DRENDO-1510 file (C-alpha; in Angstrom, 1 decimal, always signed):
<recs>
REC; n; res; u; v; w
REC; 1; MET; +0.0; +0.0; +0.1 .
REC; 2; ASN; +1.1; +3.4; -0.7 .
REC; 3; ILE; +1.1; +6.7; +1.6 .
REC; 4; LEU; -2.1; +8.0; +0.0 .
REC; 5; ASP; -4.0; +4.7; +0.8 .
REC; 6; ASN; -2.8; +4.7; +4.3 .
REC; 7; LEU; -3.6; +8.3; +4.8 .
REC; 8; LYS; -7.2; +7.7; +3.7 .
REC; 9; ASP; -7.6; +4.7; +6.0 .
REC; 10; GLY; -6.4; +6.8; +9.0 .
REC; 11; GLN; -8.6; +9.6; +7.9 .
REC; 12; LYS; -11.6; +7.4; +8.1 .
REC; 13; ILE; -10.6; +6.1; +11.5 .
REC; 14; LEU; -10.1; +9.6; +12.9 .
REC; 15; LYS; -13.3; +10.8; +11.4 .
REC; 16; ARG; -15.4; +8.1; +12.8 .
REC; 17; ASN; -14.1; +8.9; +16.1 .
REC; 18; ASN; -15.0; +12.6; +15.9 .
REC; 19; ILE; -11.4; +14.0; +15.6 .
REC; 20; SER; -12.3; +17.3; +13.6 .
REC; 21; SER; -8.7; +17.9; +12.5 .
REC; 22; TYR; -8.5; +14.2; +10.9 .
REC; 23; ILE; -6.9; +15.3; +7.7 .
REC; 24; ILE; -3.9; +17.2; +9.2 .
REC; 25; ASP; -3.6; +14.9; +12.2 .
REC; 26; CYS; -3.1; +12.1; +9.7 .
REC; 27; GLU; -0.5; +13.8; +7.6 .
REC; 28; ILE; +1.5; +14.8; +10.8 .
REC; 29; LEU; +1.5; +11.3; +12.0 .
REC; 30; MET; +2.5; +9.8; +8.5 .
REC; 31; SER; +5.3; +12.3; +8.7 .
REC; 32; GLN; +6.3; +11.3; +12.1 .
REC; 33; THR; +6.2; +7.6; +11.1 .
REC; 34; LEU; +8.4; +8.2; +7.9 .
REC; 35; ASN; +10.6; +10.7; +9.5 .
REC; 36; ILE; +10.0; +13.2; +6.7 .
REC; 37; SER; +8.4; +16.6; +6.5 .
REC; 38; ARG; +4.6; +16.9; +6.1 .
REC; 39; GLU; +5.3; +18.5; +2.5 .
REC; 40; GLU; +7.4; +15.5; +1.7 .
REC; 41; VAL; +4.6; +13.1; +2.5 .
REC; 42; LEU; +2.2; +15.3; +0.3 .
REC; 43; LEU; +4.7; +15.2; -2.6 .
REC; 44; ASN; +5.2; +11.4; -2.3 .
REC; 45; LEU; +1.6; +10.1; -2.1 .
REC; 46; GLU; +2.4; +7.1; -4.3 .
REC; 47; ARG; +5.4; +5.8; -2.3 .
REC; 48; ASP; +4.9; +2.5; -1.0 .
REC; 49; ILE; +5.3; +2.0; +2.8 .
REC; 50; LYS; +6.8; -1.2; +4.6 .
REC; 51; LYS; +4.6; -3.3; +6.9 .
REC; 52; LYS; +6.4; -1.9; +9.9 .
REC; 53; GLU; +5.9; +1.7; +8.9 .
REC; 54; ARG; +2.2; +0.8; +8.2 .
REC; 55; GLU; +2.0; -0.8; +12.1 .
REC; 56; LYS; +3.8; +2.2; +13.6 .
REC; 57; TYR; +1.4; +4.7; +11.7 .
REC; 58; PHE; -1.9; +3.0; +12.9 .
REC; 59; ASN; -0.4; +2.7; +16.3 .
REC; 60; LEU; -0.1; +6.5; +16.3 .
REC; 61; ILE; -3.6; +6.7; +14.7 .
REC; 62; ASN; -5.1; +4.6; +17.6 .
REC; 63; ARG; -3.5; +7.1; +20.1 .
REC; 64; ARG; -5.0; +10.1; +18.4 .
REC; 65; LYS; -8.5; +8.3; +18.1 .
REC; 66; LYS; -8.5; +8.2; +21.8 .
REC; 67; LYS; -8.2; +12.0; +21.7 .
REC; 68; GLU; -4.4; +12.0; +22.7 .
REC; 69; PRO; -3.0; +15.4; +21.8 .
REC; 70; ILE; -0.8; +15.4; +18.5 .
REC; 71; ALA; +2.0; +17.3; +20.7 .
REC; 72; TYR; +2.1; +14.3; +23.0 .
REC; 73; ILE; +2.2; +11.6; +20.3 .
REC; 74; THR; +4.8; +13.6; +18.2 .
REC; 75; ASN; +6.7; +14.7; +21.5 .
REC; 76; ASN; +7.0; +18.2; +20.0 .
REC; 77; LYS; +5.2; +21.5; +19.8 .
REC; 78; ASN; +6.2; +24.6; +17.7 .
REC; 79; PHE; +5.4; +27.8; +19.7 .
REC; 80; TRP; +6.3; +31.2; +18.7 .
REC; 81; LYS; +9.7; +31.0; +17.4 .
REC; 82; ASP; +10.7; +27.8; +19.2 .
REC; 83; ASN; +10.0; +24.0; +19.1 .
REC; 84; PHE; +9.4; +22.5; +22.5 .
REC; 85; ILE; +9.8; +18.9; +23.6 .
REC; 86; THR; +6.5; +17.7; +25.1 .
REC; 87; ASN; +5.0; +14.8; +26.8 .
REC; 88; LYS; +2.2; +14.1; +29.1 .
REC; 89; ASN; +3.6; +16.0; +31.9 .
REC; 90; ALA; +4.0; +19.3; +29.9 .
REC; 91; LEU; +1.2; +21.8; +29.1 .
REC; 92; ILE; +0.7; +22.3; +25.4 .
REC; 93; PRO; +0.9; +25.9; +24.4 .
REC; 94; ARG; -2.3; +27.2; +23.0 .
REC; 95; PRO; -2.3; +29.0; +19.7 .
REC; 96; ASP; -4.0; +32.0; +21.6 .
REC; 97; SER; -0.7; +32.5; +23.6 .
REC; 98; GLU; +1.1; +33.2; +20.6 .
REC; 99; HIS; -0.9; +36.6; +20.4 .
REC; 100; LEU; -0.2; +37.4; +24.0 .
REC; 101; VAL; +3.5; +36.8; +23.5 .
REC; 102; GLU; +3.3; +39.1; +20.4 .
REC; 103; GLN; +1.7; +41.9; +22.4 .
</recs>
């Protein structure tokens, strides 16, 4: 199976579980799985992925469908001009906070 097929399968799962950001979440999780940028994922939709990569991707999808934040799954969050390491013990910066920092 290629990247596009796996993205579609992941999107169906997240959409069924009421994840409103299911499209971008799947792209981010595929990027994490393949260790490439999100842009590279979108430019290489026909690339085949290995069985181990598929298993890793759907393990991440299963975490997300349980409403686990993307920042905890990927262990990072961009905020302002920096990238922060995150885990379940860290608060995830909200996009609204960036506006406060600008002020």
